[in-house]
C-alpha positions in Angstrom: 239.2 72.3 57.5 236.8 71.4 54.7 237.3 72.3 50.8 234.9 75.0 50.8 236.9 76.9 53.7 240.2 76.1 52.3 239.1 77.7 48.9 238.4 81.1 50.9 242.2 81.4 51.5 243.2 80.9 47.6 243.1 84.3 46.9 245.7 85.3 49.6 249.1 84.9 48.6 251.2 82.7 51.0 253.9 84.6 52.9 256.8 82.6 53.8 258.9 83.2 57.2 261.8 85.1 55.4 259.2 87.6 54.4 257.8 88.1 57.7 261.1 88.5 59.3 262.2 91.3 56.8 258.8 93.3 57.7 259.8 92.9 61.3 263.3 94.2 60.7 262.1 97.4 58.9 259.6 98.1 61.7 262.4 97.7 64.2 264.3 100.6 62.4 267.6 99.2 63.5 266.7 98.2 67.0 268.4 94.9 68.1 265.9 91.9 67.2 266.7 89.5 70.2 266.7 92.3 72.8 263.2 93.6 71.6 261.4 90.5 70.5 262.9 87.5 72.1 262.5 86.6 75.8 263.5 84.1 78.3 261.5 82.3 80.7 262.8 81.6 84.2 263.7 78.3 83.0 265.7 79.6 80.5 263.5 78.9 77.4 263.9 81.5 74.7 260.3 82.4 73.4 259.9 83.7 69.7 257.6 86.6 68.9 255.6 84.1 66.9 255.5 80.7 65.5 254.5 79.0 62.4 253.8 75.2 61.1 257.3 74.9 60.4 258.4 75.0 63.8 256.6 71.8 64.6 258.8 69.8 62.3 261.5 69.3 65.0 259.0 68.2 67.9 259.3 64.5 67.6 256.7 63.9 70.6 253.9 65.1 68.4 253.9 61.5 66.7 254.1 59.9 70.5 251.1 57.8 71.4 249.2 58.4 74.6 250.0 56.5 77.6 253.6 55.8 76.4 256.7 57.0 78.1 257.7 59.4 78.7 253.8 60.4 78.8 253.9 63.8 77.0 250.3 63.3 75.5 249.1 61.8 78.9 248.7 58.7 80.8 245.4 57.6 79.0 244.7 56.0 75.7 241.0 57.3 75.6 240.0 60.8 77.0 241.4 62.8 79.7 238.1 62.6 81.7 238.2 66.5 82.2 235.8 68.0 84.8 234.2 71.3 84.6 234.8 72.7 88.0 233.7 75.8 89.6 234.5 77.3 93.0 231.8 78.5 95.5 233.1 81.2 97.6 229.6 81.6 99.6 230.1 80.2 103.2 226.4 79.8 104.3 225.6 76.1 103.7 222.0 76.8 102.3 223.1 79.7 99.9 226.1 77.9 98.6 223.7 74.8 97.9 221.6 76.9 96.0 224.5 78.1 94.0 226.0 74.7 93.6 222.5 73.4 92.1 222.4 76.2 89.6 226.1 75.5 88.5 225.5 71.9 88.2 222.3 72.7 85.6 224.7 74.5 83.8 227.2 71.8 83.3 229.6 71.9 86.3 230.8 68.5 87.0 233.1 69.6 90.1 232.7 71.9 92.9 235.1 73.7 95.1 233.0 74.4 98.3 234.1 76.8 101.4 233.6 74.8 104.2 234.4 77.6 106.9 231.0 77.6 108.1 230.2 74.1 108.4 230.1 73.4 112.2 227.9 70.2 112.5 226.5 67.4 110.4 223.3 69.3 109.8 225.3 72.3 107.9 226.9 69.5 105.9 223.4 68.0 104.7 222.1 71.5 104.0 225.3 72.2 102.0 225.1 68.8 100.1 221.5 68.3 99.8 220.2 67.1 96.3 224.2 67.1 94.8 224.6 63.6 93.4 228.0 62.6 95.1 228.1 59.7 92.6 228.6 62.1 89.4 229.9 65.3 91.1 233.5 65.5 92.6 233.7 67.7 95.6 236.8 69.6 97.1 236.3 70.9 100.9 238.3 74.1 101.4 238.9 76.1 104.7 237.5 73.5 107.3 238.7 74.1 111.1 238.9 70.4 111.3 239.3 67.8 108.6 239.1 65.0 111.3 235.5 66.2 112.4 234.6 67.0 108.9 235.6 63.5 107.7 233.3 62.1 110.5 230.3 64.0 109.1 230.9 63.3 105.5 231.3 59.6 106.0 228.1 59.7 107.9 226.4 61.6 105.3 227.4 59.1 102.5 226.4 56.2 104.8 222.7 57.5 105.2 222.1 58.5 101.8 223.2 55.1 100.5 225.7 56.5 98.4 228.3 54.0 96.6 231.5 54.9 98.4 233.6 53.6 95.1 232.0 56.4 93.2 232.5 59.3 95.6 235.5 61.6 94.1 237.1 64.6 95.1 239.6 66.0 97.7 240.3 67.7 101.0 242.2 71.0 101.2 244.4 69.6 104.0 248.0 70.6 103.3 249.9 71.5 106.8 253.1 71.9 105.6 252.1 74.5 102.8 250.1 76.3 105.7 253.1 76.4 107.6 255.3 77.9 104.7 252.3 80.6 104.2 251.6 81.5 108.0 254.9 80.5 109.6 253.2 78.3 112.1 250.9 75.1 112.1 247.4 75.2 112.3 247.4 73.5 115.8 250.9 71.8 116.3 253.3 69.9 114.0 252.3 66.8 115.9 248.6 67.1 116.0 248.5 68.5 112.3 250.5 65.5 111.0 248.6 63.1 113.3 245.4 64.1 111.5 247.0 62.7 108.3 246.8 59.4 109.9 243.2 59.6 110.9 242.3 60.7 107.5 244.2 57.7 105.9 242.4 55.3 108.1 238.9 56.7 107.6 238.6 58.5 104.3 241.6 56.6 102.5 240.0 53.1 103.4 236.5 53.9 103.0 236.3 56.4 100.1 239.0 54.9 97.7 238.6 57.6 95.2 238.6 60.7 97.5 241.9 62.3 98.2 242.5 63.4 101.7 245.8 65.4 101.2 246.9 68.1 98.9 250.1 69.6 98.1 249.3 73.4 97.0 251.6 74.6 94.5 249.9 77.7 93.5 251.0 79.3 96.9 254.7 78.4 96.0 254.1 80.0 92.5 252.6 83.1 93.9 256.0 83.3 96.1 258.0 83.8 93.0 259.1 80.0 92.4 260.1 79.0 88.9 257.8 76.2 87.3 260.7 73.5 88.3 260.7 74.8 91.6 257.1 74.6 92.2 257.0 71.2 90.7 260.0 70.1 93.1 259.0 71.6 96.3 255.3 70.2 95.8 256.9 66.8 95.0 258.9 67.3 98.2 256.0 68.1 100.4 253.9 65.2 99.1 256.8 63.0 99.9 257.0 64.2 103.4 253.2 63.1 104.0 253.8 59.9 102.3 257.0 59.0 104.6 255.0 60.2 107.7 252.0 58.2 106.9 253.8 55.1 106.1 256.3 55.1 109.2 
């Protein structure tokens, strides 16, 4: 804040925390402060009704450098490389492509694509037409066969002479979470898990910066898990995929 803006507040007297608390107690008219204004998260963290700069005094991690254990300020020293992502629900390849190009022109740097109607390599080419895969990250969702989609996608990348090391994004392939959500595998346990090996041998080796397996913790959250449980179950699912792929 510059000095001119600081002077705007000179005419307003500073109010300390005790004064705020006294006003709150008056407004409560005898009601229990803790019961009315404090609440606890499922992780047993008490949340106050308001916070002030003095509450930061005991937070030691504020002075911690980025990319240092325990990594509370991230794992990168310079920037987080955030992407501006947009989800496209349109399933028609040509219509979805038009939406994608418009979103990119407005600043989107990542796209969530509904691949439900991608039934051949021509459909995929229509969907990806004029999208720079070296700068725009893609996440494919809802496809009936990620094995088939992989073949078409790799063919497209090769035909367009795209630098494979610059292709980024992911597949929404998560058979265990699908099982939790639908009480059955997409095909069968053996076939679904076997698909992981295919993706590993193809996407994993040819597109090193493209993620072919997902662990969708949002589904767990929507089922009522706490933050800790969501993280724990998501990591457990990811671990199952890693174990299977490395056995």
